[in-house]
C-alpha distance (Angstrom), angle and dihedral (degrees) to the residues before:
residue distance angle dihedral
X1 . . .
X2 3.78 . .
X3 3.79 122.0 .
X4 3.83 95.1 -112.8
X5 3.78 92.6 48.6
X6 3.80 90.3 49.2
X7 3.82 91.7 49.6
X8 3.79 92.2 47.5
X9 3.80 94.7 50.3
X10 3.79 93.4 38.3
X11 3.79 95.8 54.7
X12 3.81 92.1 50.8
X13 3.79 91.7 50.7
X14 3.80 90.8 45.8
X15 3.81 92.1 50.8
X16 3.80 91.0 48.9
X17 3.81 90.9 48.7
X18 3.81 92.1 49.5
X19 3.81 91.1 48.3
X20 3.80 91.0 51.6
X21 3.81 91.4 46.7
X22 3.81 90.7 50.0
X23 3.79 90.8 53.6
X24 3.81 95.9 -109.1
X25 3.79 95.4 123.4
X26 3.85 93.0 83.3
X27 3.82 88.3 56.0
X28 3.79 89.0 62.0
X29 3.80 91.3 51.9
X30 3.80 92.8 48.8
X31 3.81 91.2 49.5
X32 3.78 89.5 54.4
X33 3.82 90.0 51.1
X34 3.84 92.3 54.0
X35 3.81 117.9 122.1
X36 3.79 116.9 -84.0
X37 3.79 122.3 -91.4
X38 3.81 112.4 -92.6
X39 3.80 98.8 -124.5
X40 3.82 94.6 173.6
X41 3.81 92.2 56.6
X42 3.80 93.2 51.3
X43 3.81 91.3 48.1
X44 3.83 92.9 50.9
X45 3.80 116.5 120.9
X46 3.83 101.6 -157.6
X47 3.80 142.1 32.6
X48 3.82 91.1 -106.1
X49 3.82 91.2 52.5
X50 3.82 91.2 49.2
X51 3.82 91.5 51.0
X52 3.81 90.8 49.8
X53 3.83 92.8 47.1
X54 3.81 91.7 50.0
X55 3.81 91.2 53.8
X56 3.79 103.6 -92.8
X57 3.78 117.3 156.1
X58 3.81 97.4 -155.4
X59 3.77 142.3 1.6
X60 3.80 120.8 -48.3
X61 3.81 117.9 -105.6
X62 3.80 125.1 -139.0
X63 3.81 114.2 -112.3
X64 3.81 134.3 -169.7
X65 3.82 88.4 -154.7
X66 3.80 90.2 70.0
X67 3.80 111.9 75.8
X68 3.80 121.3 -160.3
X69 3.80 119.0 -161.2
X70 3.80 112.1 -160.5
X71 3.80 133.9 136.4
X72 3.80 119.9 -102.6
X73 3.80 89.3 -137.2
X74 3.81 124.2 28.0
X75 3.79 111.6 -161.8
X76 3.79 92.3 -162.0
X77 3.80 121.1 30.1
X78 3.81 90.7 -158.5
X79 3.80 91.7 73.6
X80 3.80 117.7 28.8
X81 3.81 116.4 161.8
X82 3.81 110.7 -139.3
X83 3.79 129.2 173.4
X84 3.79 138.8 176.1
X85 3.77 135.7 -162.1
X86 3.79 123.6 -169.0
X87 3.79 119.4 -156.7
X88 3.82 90.0 180.0
X89 3.81 110.9 116.0
X90 3.80 113.9 -118.4
X91 3.83 97.3 25.1
X92 3.81 107.2 165.6
X93 3.80 101.3 171.8
X94 3.80 140.1 23.0
X95 3.80 121.9 -163.2
X96 3.79 133.7 -176.2
X97 3.80 117.9 -140.7
X98 3.81 123.9 -171.4
X99 3.77 109.1 -162.6
X100 3.82 101.6 -151.7
X101 3.81 99.8 36.9
X102 3.82 116.0 109.9
X103 3.82 88.1 -111.6
X104 3.80 108.6 31.3
X105 3.83 98.2 -154.7
X106 3.81 109.0 79.5
X107 3.83 101.5 170.8
X108 3.80 143.7 -7.6
X109 3.80 123.6 -156.9
X110 3.81 123.8 -169.0
X111 3.81 113.4 -142.6
X112 3.81 113.1 -145.9
X113 3.81 116.2 -138.3
X114 3.79 113.3 -89.8
X115 3.81 96.2 25.3
X116 3.78 132.6 106.3
X117 3.79 113.4 -96.5
X118 3.81 94.8 -129.4
X119 3.81 127.6 127.5
X120 3.79 142.8 155.1
X121 3.78 134.7 -172.8
X122 3.79 143.6 154.7
X123 3.80 118.8 -95.4
X124 3.80 135.7 -176.4
X125 3.77 121.1 -120.3
X126 3.79 122.4 -168.7
X127 3.80 94.3 -163.2
X128 3.79 143.5 -11.9
X129 3.79 108.3 -54.5
X130 3.77 148.4 149.3
X131 3.80 111.8 -87.3
X132 3.81 118.2 -153.5
X133 3.78 130.7 -160.9
X134 3.79 107.7 -154.1
X135 3.82 122.0 -163.2
X136 3.79 123.9 -165.6
X137 3.81 116.0 -147.9
X138 3.78 111.8 175.0
X139 3.81 104.6 -48.8
X140 3.83 93.7 -28.3
X141 3.79 128.5 91.6
X142 3.79 129.4 -150.3
X143 3.79 128.1 -170.9
X144 3.78 144.5 -163.7
X145 3.81 120.9 -161.9
X146 3.80 136.9 -159.4
X147 3.78 131.6 173.1
X148 3.81 114.0 -125.1
X149 3.81 118.8 -164.9
X150 3.80 114.4 -148.5
X151 3.80 118.3 -155.3
X152 3.84 96.4 -174.6
X153 3.83 118.3 30.7
X154 3.80 119.9 -121.9
X155 3.79 105.2 -166.9
X156 3.78 98.1 72.9
X157 3.82 94.6 -51.9
């Protein structure tokens, strides 16, 4: 065995051993036991389809207690900062939906009980579009909407 090969294999084994000793090995097992990815939701083409795929019984209702933070004008559609905050008690999930993207659902965040329903992330936008923040409360969905104008497309444009 060559020195570089030994170092490469040895450092991986050492890191794995340290992780196991630190008690991180159970974290790997719990990640593997996580619920399956919701493929249908991420392939949805509209807000109504996203709500249905995420388990909604009816149409989403607009709410002033759900606050969407998004720029009015995004100079570069490749990196658009979007955030949402739900002041609705019992919020268990927040999703971001971009109406004119090829796949409307951009992100879904689960909100653990006892935490603030507040998130932000970067999304890609191919063109100017309505952006929705979608909050799940029990089996009902609420939304807030804002139009974002994109000057330079981010999804291949």
